[in-house]
N, CA, C and O of each residue as an XYZ file, in Angstrom:
676
protein
N      13.103    -16.066    -98.205
C      12.983    -15.047    -97.210
C      13.737    -15.439    -95.942
O      14.360    -14.611    -95.277
N      13.657    -16.728    -95.634
C      14.353    -17.231    -94.465
C      15.864    -17.067    -94.624
O      16.548    -16.744    -93.654
N      16.377    -17.276    -95.783
C      17.798    -17.160    -96.044
C      18.245    -15.705    -95.904
O      19.308    -15.420    -95.352
N      17.417    -14.793    -96.413
C      17.772    -13.372    -96.300
C      17.775    -12.947    -94.835
O      18.625    -12.156    -94.427
N      16.848    -13.453    -94.048
C      16.779    -13.120    -92.625
C      17.984    -13.687    -91.881
O      18.515    -13.046    -90.975
N      18.418    -14.894    -92.264
C      19.600    -15.492    -91.651
C      20.850    -14.683    -91.990
O      21.690    -14.429    -91.127
N      20.965    -14.278    -93.275
C      22.124    -13.484    -93.680
C      22.137    -12.131    -92.959
O      23.187    -11.670    -92.510
N      20.973    -11.505    -92.854
C      20.872    -10.206    -92.177
C      21.229    -10.352    -90.699
O      21.941     -9.518    -90.138
N      20.739    -11.398    -90.088
C      21.038    -11.659    -88.680
C      22.533    -11.929    -88.495
O      23.130    -11.448    -87.532
N      23.134    -12.681    -89.393
C      24.557    -12.989    -89.329
C      25.391    -11.713    -89.426
O      26.279    -11.483    -88.605
N      25.102    -10.883    -90.436
C      25.882     -9.663    -90.641
C      25.616     -8.629    -89.544
O      26.512     -7.843    -89.238
N      24.460     -8.597    -88.958
C      24.174     -7.698    -87.830
C      25.013     -8.111    -86.620
O      25.549     -7.260    -85.910
N      25.123     -9.412    -86.390
C      25.949     -9.911    -85.280
C      27.421     -9.616    -85.490
O      28.117     -9.201    -84.563
N      27.904     -9.833    -86.732
C      29.301     -9.539    -87.051
C      29.573     -8.051    -86.884
O      30.617     -7.671    -86.354
N      28.649     -7.204    -87.327
C      28.809     -5.749    -87.200
C      28.832     -5.332    -85.732
O      29.648     -4.498    -85.338
N      27.945     -5.903    -84.922
C      27.899     -5.561    -83.493
C      29.202     -5.944    -82.802
O      29.732     -5.171    -82.004
N      29.721     -7.129    -83.101
C      30.991     -7.563    -82.513
C      32.117     -6.645    -82.976
O      32.985     -6.296    -82.176
N      32.124     -6.252    -84.230
C      33.152     -5.359    -84.770
C      33.121     -3.990    -84.111
O      34.167     -3.424    -83.796
N      31.909     -3.454    -83.901
C      31.783     -2.134    -83.261
C      32.284     -2.193    -81.819
O      33.035     -1.319    -81.388
N      31.874     -3.215    -81.076
C      32.315     -3.361    -79.682
C      33.829     -3.535    -79.624
O      34.482     -2.934    -78.770
N      34.392     -4.333    -80.501
C      35.829     -4.546    -80.539
C      36.569     -3.253    -80.899
O      37.606     -2.952    -80.307
N      36.050     -2.493    -81.853
C      36.674     -1.227    -82.259
C      36.672     -0.198    -81.137
O      37.672      0.484    -80.918
N      35.552     -0.083    -80.426
C      35.475      0.863    -79.300
C      36.431      0.433    -78.193
O      37.088      1.277    -77.584
N      36.515     -0.856    -77.930
C      37.430     -1.364    -76.895
C      38.877     -1.041    -77.241
O      39.654     -0.664    -76.363
N      39.243     -1.183    -78.499
C      40.610     -0.863    -78.914
C      40.921      0.616    -78.729
O      42.042      0.965    -78.360
N      39.953      1.491    -78.979
C      40.170      2.923    -78.797
C      40.443      3.254    -77.329
O      41.303      4.085    -77.037
N      39.725      2.617    -76.405
C      39.950      2.860    -74.980
C      41.313      2.352    -74.528
O      41.974      3.009    -73.724
N      41.738      1.224    -75.015
C      43.034      0.684    -74.595
C      44.195      1.447    -75.214
O      45.284      1.462    -74.641
N      44.001      2.073    -76.353
C      45.065      2.859    -76.989
C      45.267      4.199    -76.301
O      46.305      4.831    -76.499
N      44.302      4.659    -75.493
C      44.406      5.966    -74.840
C      45.500      5.978    -73.769
O      46.077      7.034    -73.508
N      45.799      4.850    -73.147
C      46.822      4.778    -72.107
C      48.077      4.153    -72.683
O      48.030      3.098    -73.317
N      49.202      4.818    -72.452
C      50.478      4.313    -72.944
C      51.370      4.030    -71.741
O      51.590      4.912    -70.911
N      51.870      2.840    -71.644
C      52.742      2.445    -70.541
C      54.088      3.146    -70.679
O      54.599      3.281    -71.791
N      54.679      3.601    -69.552
C      56.000      4.233    -69.622
C      57.033      3.272    -70.205
O      56.965      2.060    -70.004
N      57.989      3.846    -70.930
C      59.002      3.016    -71.583
C      60.114      2.605    -70.632
O      60.745      1.567    -70.835
N      60.370      3.413    -69.581
C      61.392      3.093    -68.579
C      60.832      3.393    -67.194
O      59.820      4.082    -67.062
N      61.489      2.878    -66.172
C      61.055      3.114    -64.794
C      61.318      4.566    -64.392
O      62.274      5.168    -64.880
N      60.483      5.146    -63.505
C      60.707      6.516    -63.033
C      62.068      6.632    -62.361
O      62.526      5.648    -61.781
N      62.723      7.750    -62.404
C      62.280      9.028    -62.930
C      62.609      9.244    -64.391
O      62.461     10.364    -64.879
N      63.039      8.244    -65.100
C      63.365      8.408    -66.514
C      62.129      8.358    -67.379
O      61.012      8.238    -66.877
N      62.328      8.450    -68.667
C      61.232      8.303    -69.612
C      60.364      9.529    -69.724
O      60.854     10.650    -69.862
N      59.075      9.304    -69.662
C      58.129     10.387    -69.925
C      57.594     11.040    -68.658
O      56.459     11.514    -68.654
N      58.373     11.078    -67.587
C      57.954     11.736    -66.357
C      58.099     13.236    -66.579
O      59.180     13.713    -66.924
N      57.031     13.968    -66.386
C      57.032     15.397    -66.677
C      57.567     16.246    -65.546
O      57.660     15.796    -64.404
N      57.920     17.486    -65.874
C      58.347     18.474    -64.890
C      57.145     18.831    -64.025
O      56.030     18.561    -64.471
N      57.257     19.403    -62.849
C      58.460     20.032    -62.352
C      59.333     19.147    -61.492
O      60.473     19.525    -61.223
N      58.874     18.001    -61.046
C      59.681     17.211    -60.126
C      60.270     16.015    -60.869
O      59.577     15.028    -61.114
N      61.525     16.104    -61.219
C      62.239     14.967    -61.791
C      63.724     15.153    -61.536
O      64.130     16.156    -60.950
N      64.514     14.229    -61.956
C      65.951     14.317    -61.696
C      66.739     14.645    -62.950
O      67.953     14.445    -62.989
N      66.066     15.144    -63.971
C      66.738     15.458    -65.220
C      67.617     16.681    -65.117
O      67.670     17.332    -64.074
N      68.308     16.993    -66.198
C      69.221     18.130    -66.220
C      68.562     19.405    -66.737
O      69.203     20.456    -66.757
N      67.305     19.339    -67.153
C      66.619     20.523    -67.658
C      66.180     21.433    -66.516
O      65.855     20.941    -65.435
N      66.162     22.768    -66.730
C      65.678     23.688    -65.698
C      64.211     23.398    -65.383
O      63.450     22.980    -66.255
N      63.826     23.625    -64.133
C      62.463     23.345    -63.702
C      61.873     24.570    -63.025
O      62.595     25.333    -62.383
N      60.570     24.766    -63.162
C      59.867     25.885    -62.548
C      58.647     25.374    -61.817
O      58.056     24.361    -62.193
N      58.275     26.088    -60.764
C      57.062     25.768    -60.026
C      56.475     27.064    -59.516
O      57.190     27.879    -58.932
N      55.186     27.270    -59.727
C      54.515     28.449    -59.198
C      54.269     28.246    -57.706
O      53.932     27.140    -57.284
N      54.431     29.288    -56.910
C      54.174     29.185    -55.478
C      55.384     28.708    -54.707
O      56.519     28.834    -55.167
N      55.135     28.162    -53.531
C      56.184     27.759    -52.603
C      56.628     26.332    -52.894
O      55.797     25.462    -53.151
N      57.920     26.092    -52.855
C      58.480     24.750    -53.008
C      59.038     24.330    -51.660
O      59.946     24.977    -51.139
N      58.511     23.262    -51.093
C      58.926     22.771    -49.785
C      59.698     21.475    -49.981
O      59.189     20.537    -50.594
N      60.915     21.416    -49.470
C      61.766     20.239    -49.621
C      62.018     19.604    -48.261
O      62.455     20.281    -47.330
N      61.753     18.338    -48.144
C      62.089     17.614    -46.926
C      60.961     17.565    -45.920
O      60.187     18.514    -45.794
N      60.869     16.479    -45.217
C      59.893     16.350    -44.142
C      60.349     15.264    -43.178
O      59.534     14.498    -42.664
N      61.656     15.201    -42.937
C      62.167     14.166    -42.055
C      62.020     14.584    -40.600
O      61.979     15.777    -40.302
N      61.943     13.641    -39.713
C      61.814     13.907    -38.289
C      63.126     13.545    -37.608
O      63.536     12.384    -37.610
N      63.782     14.542    -37.025
C      65.059     14.328    -36.356
C      65.020     15.072    -35.030
O      64.496     16.185    -34.973
N      65.554     14.495    -33.969
C      65.574     15.141    -32.669
C      66.804     16.033    -32.572
O      67.907     15.546    -32.325
N      66.620     17.350    -32.767
C      67.716     18.308    -32.688
C      67.554     19.264    -31.523
O      68.411     20.125    -31.326
N      66.495     19.148    -30.747
C      66.186     20.115    -29.711
C      66.703     19.618    -28.370
O      66.383     18.499    -27.969
N      67.498     20.425    -27.662
C      67.981     19.998    -26.356
C      66.850     19.740    -25.362
O      67.021     18.956    -24.428
N      65.706     20.381    -25.546
C      64.571     20.182    -24.637
C      63.872     18.857    -24.908
O      62.959     18.486    -24.170
N      64.275     18.143    -25.939
C      63.701     16.838    -26.220
C      62.560     16.847    -27.213
O      61.987     15.794    -27.495
N      62.209     18.014    -27.758
C      61.148     18.056    -28.763
C      61.661     17.485    -30.077
O      62.857     17.544    -30.364
N      60.763     16.938    -30.865
C      61.122     16.446    -32.183
C      60.762     17.511    -33.206
O      59.626     17.983    -33.233
N      61.701     17.888    -34.035
C      61.472     18.908    -35.050
C      61.329     18.249    -36.407
O      62.140     17.403    -36.784
N      60.305     18.632    -37.134
C      60.189     18.272    -38.545
C      60.743     19.459    -39.311
O      60.080     20.492    -39.409
N      61.932     19.334    -39.850
C      62.537     20.491    -40.494
C      62.476     20.368    -42.006
O      62.391     19.272    -42.558
N      62.522     21.512    -42.655
C      62.457     21.534    -44.108
C      63.145     22.776    -44.633
O      63.521     23.665    -43.869
N      63.301     22.826    -45.922
C      63.859     23.975    -46.620
C      62.749     24.548    -47.473
O      62.179     23.839    -48.302
N      62.435     25.810    -47.290
C      61.326     26.450    -47.982
C      61.871     27.513    -48.924
O      62.613     28.398    -48.498
N      61.511     27.434    -50.195
C      61.903     28.434    -51.183
C      60.654     29.211    -51.559
O      59.685     28.624    -52.040
N      60.657     30.520    -51.350
C      59.463     31.329    -51.553
C      59.785     32.488    -52.482
O      60.728     33.240    -52.234
N      59.018     32.636    -53.537
C      59.239     33.756    -54.449
C      57.948     34.489    -54.761
O      57.934     35.334    -55.657
N      56.857     34.196    -54.054
C      55.579     34.822    -54.387
C      55.536     36.282    -53.964
O      55.080     37.117    -54.745
N      55.990     36.629    -52.763
C      55.967     38.016    -52.331
C      57.362     38.547    -52.021
O      57.554     39.757    -51.904
N      58.317     37.667    -51.890
C      59.704     38.046    -51.642
C      60.574     36.896    -52.123
O      60.083     35.792    -52.359
N      61.833     37.151    -52.264
C      62.753     36.065    -52.582
C      63.371     35.620    -51.274
O      64.130     36.370    -50.660
N      63.055     34.404    -50.836
C      63.576     33.960    -49.552
C      63.854     32.470    -49.556
O      63.264     31.704    -50.318
N      64.768     32.083    -48.685
C      65.034     30.692    -48.373
C      64.831     30.577    -46.875
O      65.512     31.255    -46.105
N      63.908     29.733    -46.450
C      63.617     29.587    -45.029
C      63.951     28.195    -44.550
O      63.718     27.212    -45.254
N      64.495     28.110    -43.355
C      64.798     26.839    -42.722
C      63.813     26.687    -41.573
O      63.823     27.487    -40.637
N      62.968     25.671    -41.635
C      61.865     25.564    -40.687
C      61.944     24.285    -39.876
O      62.429     23.256    -40.347
N      61.449     24.374    -38.630
C      61.239     23.165    -37.853
C      59.768     22.779    -38.006
O      59.220     22.924    -39.100
N      59.120     22.302    -36.970
C      57.756     21.792    -37.105
C      56.720     22.873    -37.358
O      55.534     22.544    -37.401
N      57.070     24.098    -37.524
C      56.091     25.122    -37.832
C      56.615     26.522    -37.650
O      55.953     27.486    -38.034
N      57.788     26.654    -37.072
C      58.361     27.969    -36.827
C      59.602     28.143    -37.686
O      60.307     27.182    -37.996
N      59.849     29.378    -38.060
C      61.032     29.658    -38.863
C      62.260     29.638    -37.964
O      62.367     30.448    -37.044
N      63.171     28.733    -38.217
C      64.415     28.677    -37.461
C      65.377     29.729    -37.992
O      66.122     30.337    -37.224
N      65.363     29.938    -39.268
C      66.222     30.932    -39.874
C      65.806     31.188    -41.298
O      65.103     30.380    -41.905
N      66.237     32.308    -41.831
C      65.879     32.611    -43.211
C      66.895     33.560    -43.822
O      67.605     34.285    -43.124
N      66.940     33.532    -45.117
C      67.705     34.483    -45.915
C      66.703     35.040    -46.910
O      66.160     34.286    -47.717
N      66.442     36.346    -46.874
C      65.424     36.880    -47.777
C      65.819     38.242    -48.332
O      66.613     38.976    -47.744
N      65.247     38.544    -49.463
C      65.407     39.839    -50.105
C      64.022     40.356    -50.430
O      63.288     39.721    -51.188
N      63.652     41.495    -49.871
C      62.342     42.087    -50.127
C      62.502     43.599    -50.150
O      63.133     44.183    -49.270
N      61.927     44.220    -51.161
C      62.082     45.662    -51.294
C      63.542     45.991    -51.521
O      64.148     45.521    -52.484
N      64.118     46.811    -50.622
C      65.540     47.133    -50.741
C      66.343     46.550    -49.584
O      67.455     47.002    -49.314
N      65.784     45.537    -48.889
C      66.460     44.963    -47.728
C      66.851     43.513    -47.973
O      66.088     42.731    -48.541
N      68.047     43.178    -47.536
C      68.540     41.803    -47.529
C      68.645     41.413    -46.059
O      69.415     42.022    -45.316
N      67.882     40.404    -45.626
C      67.786     40.051    -44.214
C      68.248     38.624    -43.985
O      67.892     37.715    -44.736
N      69.047     38.435    -42.937
C      69.435     37.107    -42.479
C      68.906     36.987    -41.059
O      69.272     37.787    -40.197
N      68.057     36.008    -40.802
C      67.494     35.866    -39.464
C      66.324     34.922    -39.465
O      66.282     33.968    -40.242
N      65.367     35.185    -38.592
C      64.177     34.353    -38.479
C      63.189     34.980    -37.531
O      63.399     36.102    -37.070
N      62.101     34.270    -37.225
C      61.116     34.815    -36.300
C      61.351     34.238    -34.907
O      60.437     33.691    -34.290
N      62.565     34.364    -34.427
C      62.939     33.813    -33.140
C      63.607     34.900    -32.306
O      63.634     36.061    -32.716
N      64.131     34.552    -31.173
C      64.726     35.534    -30.268
C      66.126     35.964    -30.691
O      66.700     36.850    -30.059
N      66.683     35.380    -31.715
C      68.038     35.714    -32.124
C      68.124     37.070    -32.800
O      69.186     37.692    -32.796
N      67.040     37.537    -33.374
C      67.049     38.810    -34.077
C      67.536     38.662    -35.503
O      68.057     37.615    -35.888
N      67.367     39.695    -36.270
C      67.726     39.677    -37.678
C      68.948     40.552    -37.920
O      69.168     41.532    -37.209
N      69.728     40.201    -38.910
C      70.788     41.063    -39.417
C      70.288     41.591    -40.755
O      70.011     40.808    -41.664
N      70.172     42.891    -40.884
C      69.592     43.504    -42.072
C      70.635     44.309    -42.823
O      71.401     45.059    -42.218
N      70.668     44.159    -44.123
C      71.512     44.973    -44.987
C      70.577     45.666    -45.964
O      69.913     45.006    -46.763
N      70.520     46.992    -45.906
C      69.660     47.745    -46.806
C      70.483     48.215    -47.993
O      71.610     48.684    -47.831
N      69.926     48.090    -49.165
C      70.676     48.320    -50.394
C      71.258     49.723    -50.536
O      72.272     49.871    -51.219
N      70.677     50.762    -49.933
C      71.367     52.050    -50.028
C      72.690     52.078    -49.270
O      73.383     53.096    -49.290
N      73.064     50.967    -48.590
C      74.360     50.902    -47.933
C      74.299     50.918    -46.422
O      75.314     51.207    -45.789
N      73.155     50.621    -45.805
C      73.033     50.617    -44.351
C      72.952     49.188    -43.840
O      72.280     48.340    -44.427
N      73.653     48.931    -42.726
C      73.647     47.611    -42.106
C      73.043     47.748    -40.717
O      73.451     48.613    -39.941
N      72.073     46.896    -40.401
C      71.454     46.913    -39.080
C      71.556     45.556    -38.427
O      71.211     44.545    -39.037
N      72.026     45.520    -37.193
C      72.067     44.287    -36.412
C      71.138     44.497    -35.227
O      71.362     45.386    -34.406
N      70.093     43.679    -35.139
C      69.111     43.816    -34.074
C      68.074     44.887    -34.354
O      67.324     45.264    -33.453
N      68.014     45.381    -35.567
C      67.020     46.387    -35.933
C      66.571     46.149    -37.363
O      67.341     45.669    -38.195
N      65.329     46.484    -37.640
C      64.828     46.371    -39.008
C      64.893     47.699    -39.736
O      64.533     47.780    -40.910
N      65.354     48.759    -39.044
C      65.398     50.076    -39.659
C      66.703     50.779    -39.286
O      66.684     51.687    -38.454
N      67.836     50.387    -39.876
C      69.090     51.071    -39.553
C      69.064     52.503    -40.077
O      68.655     52.761    -41.208
N      69.513     53.432    -39.222
C      69.475     54.844    -39.597
C      70.818     55.345    -40.107
O      70.875     56.371    -40.786
N      71.901     54.637    -39.791
C      73.229     55.039    -40.227
C      73.876     53.905    -41.007
O      73.260     52.863    -41.229
N      75.124     54.113    -41.423
C      75.825     53.075    -42.175
C      75.894     51.773    -41.385
O      75.786     50.694    -41.967
N      76.075     51.860    -40.038
C      76.065     50.693    -39.170
C      75.259     51.031    -37.933
O      75.573     51.991    -37.230
N      74.220     50.253    -37.659
C      73.409     50.422    -36.455
C      73.334     49.081    -35.747
O      72.867     48.091    -36.309
N      73.811     49.064    -34.479
C      73.738     47.866    -33.649
C      72.826     48.197    -32.486
O      73.094     49.142    -31.744
N      71.740     47.430    -32.311
C      70.799     47.697    -31.229
C      70.971     46.689    -30.115
O      71.270     45.518    -30.350
N      70.773     47.175    -28.876
C      70.815     46.300    -27.718
C      69.479     45.590    -27.576
O      68.490     45.986    -28.192
N      69.452     44.534    -26.757
C      68.197     43.813    -26.550
C      67.165     44.671    -25.838
O      65.968     44.409    -25.960
N      67.597     45.705    -25.084
C      66.651     46.584    -24.398
C      66.011     47.571    -25.351
O      65.080     48.281    -24.969
N      66.484     47.632    -26.572
C      65.901     48.526    -27.559
C      66.728     49.764    -27.808
O      66.502     50.452    -28.804
N      67.696     50.083    -26.928
C      68.538     51.243    -27.133
C      69.592     50.967    -28.184
O      69.847     49.812    -28.527
N      70.197     52.006    -28.688
C      71.220     51.838    -29.706
C      72.563     51.627    -29.037
O      72.995     52.473    -28.253
N      73.233     50.527    -29.322
C      74.554     50.261    -28.771
C      75.626     51.008    -29.537
O      76.578     51.504    -28.935
N      75.497     51.098    -30.823
C      76.433     51.839    -31.662
C      75.677     52.307    -32.884
O      74.939     51.538    -33.501
N      75.854     53.533    -33.224
C      75.246     54.048    -34.428
C      76.094     55.200    -34.914
O      76.358     56.131    -34.153
N      76.513     55.164    -36.121
C      77.278     56.275    -36.638
C      78.175     55.861    -37.777
O      78.308     54.679    -38.094
N      78.788     56.854    -38.384
C      79.659     56.583    -39.516
C      81.097     56.995    -39.236
O      82.002     56.630    -39.986
N      81.322     57.765    -38.147
C      82.664     58.278    -37.898
C      83.331     57.658    -36.676
O      84.406     58.112    -36.285
N      82.731     56.629    -36.052
C      83.336     55.958    -34.913
C      83.154     56.661    -33.587
O      83.733     56.224    -32.593
N      82.373     57.733    -33.523
C      82.197     58.462    -32.269
C      81.095     57.886    -31.409
O      80.935     58.320    -30.268
N      80.352     56.959    -31.886
C      79.278     56.389    -31.082
C      77.950     56.997    -31.448
O      77.861     57.868    -32.314
N      76.933     56.536    -30.787
C      75.591     56.991    -31.102
C      74.903     57.561    -29.893
O      75.498     58.298    -29.106
N      73.636     57.212    -29.752
C      72.778     57.788    -28.734
C      73.280     57.506    -27.320
O      73.028     58.322    -26.433
N      73.968     56.411    -27.063
C      74.468     56.081    -25.728
C      75.909     56.544    -25.528
O      76.495     56.290    -24.475
N      76.477     57.205    -26.500
C      77.841     57.703    -26.385
C      78.887     56.599    -26.394
O      79.958     56.766    -25.811
N      78.611     55.521    -27.016
C      79.531     54.380    -27.050
C      80.416     54.481    -28.286
O      79.915     54.669    -29.395
N      81.712     54.360    -28.105
C      82.635     54.403    -29.237
C      83.280     53.042    -29.406
O      83.451     52.304    -28.436
N      83.633     52.713    -30.617
C      84.288     51.441    -30.898
C      85.692     51.736    -31.409
O      85.861     52.472    -32.381
N      86.698     51.164    -30.754
C      88.072     51.334    -31.188
C      88.665     49.946    -31.363
O      88.898     49.242    -30.381
N      88.907     49.552    -32.587
C      89.433     48.226    -32.873
C      90.902     48.267    -33.251
O      91.420     47.299    -33.808
N      91.588     49.374    -32.960
C      93.002     49.491    -33.312
C      93.811     48.489    -32.502
O      93.592     48.347    -31.299
N      94.720     47.810    -33.129
C      95.584     46.858    -32.456
C      94.956     45.496    -32.243
O      95.578     44.620    -31.641
N      93.758     45.301    -32.715
C      93.095     44.011    -32.529
C      93.494     43.064    -33.613
O      93.039     41.920    -33.632
C-alpha cells in the first residue's frame, strides 16, 4: 500500500508540474516578437512608411513643432489638418486658429481661413467671389466696408458704378 501511495504521489507531482509548464508555454506563445525594427515588419496601418494606401476615419493631424513665425513674438504650434468628415479640406493651423485652408463643401471651393484676410470662393455653377461667401455674378469683389467693389459679367461695374478696364495692361 505504501508503494502505491508513493507511486500515486510521484505521478501527481509530475502531472502538476506538466500542467503548470504547459499553461506557461501557452502564455509565452501568445506574444510574438517583431521580426524587424519599426517601421518595417508587422507594423500595422494606418501609420507606417510603406507603399500601400492608408485610410483613417476622422481628422488626421500632421506635425506639432514649435517655431517662432510671428512678428509679435508669439510662438506658433503649426500643423497640417486633413478633414473629410463634413467637408473635404486641408487646413494650416497655428496654436489653435486656422491660418489658412483649402476646402470643398457643397458646391463651393474656398481658399482662405478664419482670419482678417477673407476668403476667395469659387462656386461650381461658375461664380467667383473675393471677400464674399455669396457671389451673385460671375465675378464679385467686395470691399472691406461690405459694399460691392465690382460685380457683373459685362465690365460695366456693379452697385457702386465701378468699371474695370484692363486694356493695354
